[in-house]
N, C-alpha and C positions, 0 to 999 in steps of 0.2 A: 181563337187564342192558342188552341192546341197546335194548330198548323204553324203559327208564327213561332211558338216555342221550339217546335221540332226543327224548323228551318234555322233558327239561331244556334241551337245545339249542334246541328250538322256543321255549321260554319266554324264554331269553336273547335270541334273535334278535328276538322280539316286543318285548322291552323296549328293545333298541337302536333298532329302527324307530320305536317310540313316542317315544323321546328325540330322534331326528333330526327327527321331524315337529313337535315342540312347542318344541325348543330354539331360541333366537335364533341368527341367523347371526353368528359371531364376527367382530370387526373385522379387516380385512385387515392383517396385521402389516407388510407391506412392499409398496408399490405396484409393479406391473410397469411400469417406465418404458420398456420396449422397448430393452434394452441393445444398442447398436450400438457395438462396440469402436472401430472406425475413426472414427466420428463423435465419440464421447466423447473419444478421444485428441486429435483435431483441435481440438475445442472447448477442452480443457484447455490445449493448447499455445498456442492463439490468445489465450485469456483471460489466462493467466499471462504471456505475452509482452507483452501490452498493459499489464498492471499493473506489470510490471518496468520497461518503458520509461517509463511515467508517473512512477514513483517516482524513477528516475534523472534524468529531465527536471526534476522539481520540485527535487531535491537540487542539480542543476547551476545552476538559476536562483537558488536560495537562496545558493549560494556566490558566484555572479556579483554579486548585490546586496551581499554582504559585501565583495567585492573592490572594487566601485565605491566603497564607503564608505572603504576603505583608500586608494585612489587619491586621493580628494578630501581626506582627512585629510593624506596625505603632501604633496600639492601645496600645501595651505594652510600646512603647516609650513615647506616650502621657501621659500615666498613671504615668510613672516615673517622668515626669516633672510637674505633677499637684501640688505637694507640693511647688515647687519653684514659680509657677504661682500664687498660693494662697497667698504666702508670699508677693509677689510683689503687689498684689491687696490690701492686708491688709495694708501694709506699705503706699501705695499711698493714701488710704482712710483716715488713721489716721493722717499722717503727711503732706501729700501734698508735693509739690516741694518747698523747701526753696527759698526765694527770695534773691536777691543780697544785699539789705539793711539789712535784718536780719542777714545774714552771716557776713556782715561788722561790725555791732554793737556787735556781739558775739565774734569777733576776737580781740585779744590783739595786733596784729601787721599785717601789710600787708602780710608778709610771711605765717602766719597762715591762713589768708583769702584765699590766692592762693592755699595753700595746701588743704583746705576744698573744694574749687571749683573743683580742680582736682579729689578729691575723689568722690565727688557727680556726677561729669560728668562720671567718670569711672563706678560708680554704675548704672547710667542711661543707659550707653552703654550695660553693662552686662544684665540689665533687658530687654532692647530692643532686644538683641540677643536671650535671652531665650524665649521671647514672639513670636519672628519670627519663631524660631525652632518649638515651640509648634504649631503655626498656620500651618506651612508647614507639620508637621506630621499629623495633623488632616485632612488637604487637601489631603494628600497622601492616607490616609485610605478611605476617601470618593470617591476619584477617582478610587481606586481599587474596591470598592463596586459597583460603576457604571459599571466598566469594567466586573465584574462578572455577573451582570444583562445582559449585552450585550452577554456574552458567553452563558448564559442560553438560550437566544433567538436563538443564532446560533445553539445550540445543538438541540433545538426543530425543527428548519428548516432542519437540516441534518437527523434527525429521520424521518421526513415527506418525505424527498427525498428518503431515504432508503426504506421506506414502499412502495412508489410509484414504485421504481425500482424492488422490490420483486414481486409486482403485475404484472408488465410488463413481468417478467421472467415466472411467472406462466401461464399467458395468451399465451405467445409464445410457451411454451412447451405443453400446453393443445391443441393447434392447430394441433399438430402432435401426440396426444394421450398420452402425458406424463404430468409431472408437479406435481405428488403426492409426498409426503415426502417419502424418501427412506432411507434404513439403512446405506448406504455408506460403506466406507472402513476405518477401524481404526486399528492402530498399535502403541502402546506406545513406541516401540523400534526403530521407524524410526529416522535416524540420522538428525542432524540439519545442514542446509546449511549455508555457509557464506553469510551475508546480501549483497545485491546489493546496489550500491550508490544511495542516495536520495538527494533531494534538502534540503536546510537548514530548510525549514518549514515542512519537513517530506513527502512532495509530491514526486511523481516520475517524473524525467526529461523527456521531450519529446525526443524521439529517432527515428531515421530513419534506414532503412535497409542499413547499411553501411559497414558491416563486412562480409568477406567471410564465407559462411556456410560450415563447415567441412563435412556435410552429403549430400550435393548436389552441383549443379553448381550455386546456387543462393547466396543470402545474408541474414544476420540476423541483428537484432538490438543488441546493446551491452548487453542489459538485457536478451534477449533470449539466446544469446550465453553463458552468465554467468550461466543461469539456466541449460542449456544442460551440460556444463562442471561440474557444481556442482553435478548434478545427476550422471554423469559418474564417478566422483571421489568418490562418495559414493556407487559405485558398480552396478549402473544401466547402463550396457554396451551393451545391446542387440540392434538389428537392429533398426535404427532410420533414418527418413527423416524429415527434418524441412521445409526448403523453398520448395515451389512447385507452379506452375502456376495454379491458380484456378479462378473460376468466382466470388468467394466471400470469406469471412472469413479472417483469419489472416496469413495463409500460404504465400500468395503472398506478404505480407507486412513484411515478416521475423519475425513474432511475434508468431509463433506456431511450435510445433514439434509433429510428430506422432511416438511414441516409441513402437515398436512391443513387444508383450509378448514372441515371439519366438526369438531365437538367430540369425537367418539368413534371415528371410523373414516375410511377412504378410500372414499368412495362411488364406485360404478361409473358415475357420470353427472356432467356438468359442474356446477360450483357455480352456484347461483342465489341471489338475494335477499341475506340477511345473510351467508351463506357466501361468496358472490362478493365482497361488500364487504370482508369480513375478509381474504380472499386479496389483494385489491387493496392494502389497507393494509399487509399483511405484506410484500408484494413491494417496495413503496415504502420500507418501513422499512429493508430490507437494502440497497437502492440508496443511500438517503440516508446510511447509515452504513457504506458499503462501505470507505471509506478509514480509518474508525475501527476497524473490526472485522477487516479483511483479507479481504473478500469477493472471490472470483474471478469468479463469475458467478451470475446468478439466472434461474430459468425459472418462468414462470407464464402460464397461459391462452394457449398457443400463441405466446408471445413469450419472448425471451431477452435478458438485459442483460449487456453487456460493459463493463469499466472505461473503455475508450477509444472505444467504439463506440455506446454507448447501447442502446436497445431495438431489437431486430430480430425479424422473424417467425420462428417456430420450428414446423415441422410434424412433430410426432411421429407415428409410424405405429402406430395401434391405438386403444384406448379412452381413457377420461378420464385414466388414469394416464400413458399414453404421451404424451398431448397436454398433460399438466400442467394440466388444467382442474379437478382435484379436490385439488391440493396445490401448495404453493410449494416448489421445489427450490432450495437454496442450497449452493454449493460454495465452499470456503475455500482461500486460498493456503497 
């Protein structure tokens, strides 16, 4: 029995070895990007802070423009009423309000007296309404001016926040030998993606990892799935893995995708030729549509893009995956 068992085991081992020798190497399911928890957290904080400051700055500027229009409209309305107001003031100064006795003495009959009283009362009401509208228009203009001053302070606050987050990003990247201004990837022919849903104030809604990831066994946020689908519909269909279990970063939160420059796998060498050109186009696609899709940052070919900082050098430690020379990494807000 022992001899039969050994013979069968030898046959099985031989079959396994033969399979390993002839079977093609499977595509790497998930590129090793060299998880550095401290760096990842710093990059997320810096990028998210920049995106938030930019959004609040844009919203404040939009409100300021609307307030400027309100001031202009109110001032124009007040100017249009100035002639009426001056007439009311002149008439009141010259004539005063006639008393009951003078109106009675001037009237040839009680009916004429009552008619005069009604006319004077109507004029007083009209004058009062005009003055009230004038006052309300002036108050509206002053309130809008005060609101503009508030928006100016808000804009200064967000500019300061943006500057701070830019500095944080530079320090985080400098800690791994990067951070200098880089040329980036630009293509004016990059298609426009359909915008993802926003809150009424222009901010991005908070989202959890609730939707099945079509590229893995995990889940994605609705915004990440939308970005993946938009990129795919615009021709970026090469090998991609979004959700994955990591020690840090956005992948385990369903807020990131690694999109290979190769059609079927993550190669262990930097992209060249058509693969490199594909990665360049893909990186630019996410940058151009960052505000539409809710992109937090993009990494490609030793460079990283931030919403308020543009492209910076990014020195990953390791092979092609760590340096992001074989795939484009996109993280979502």
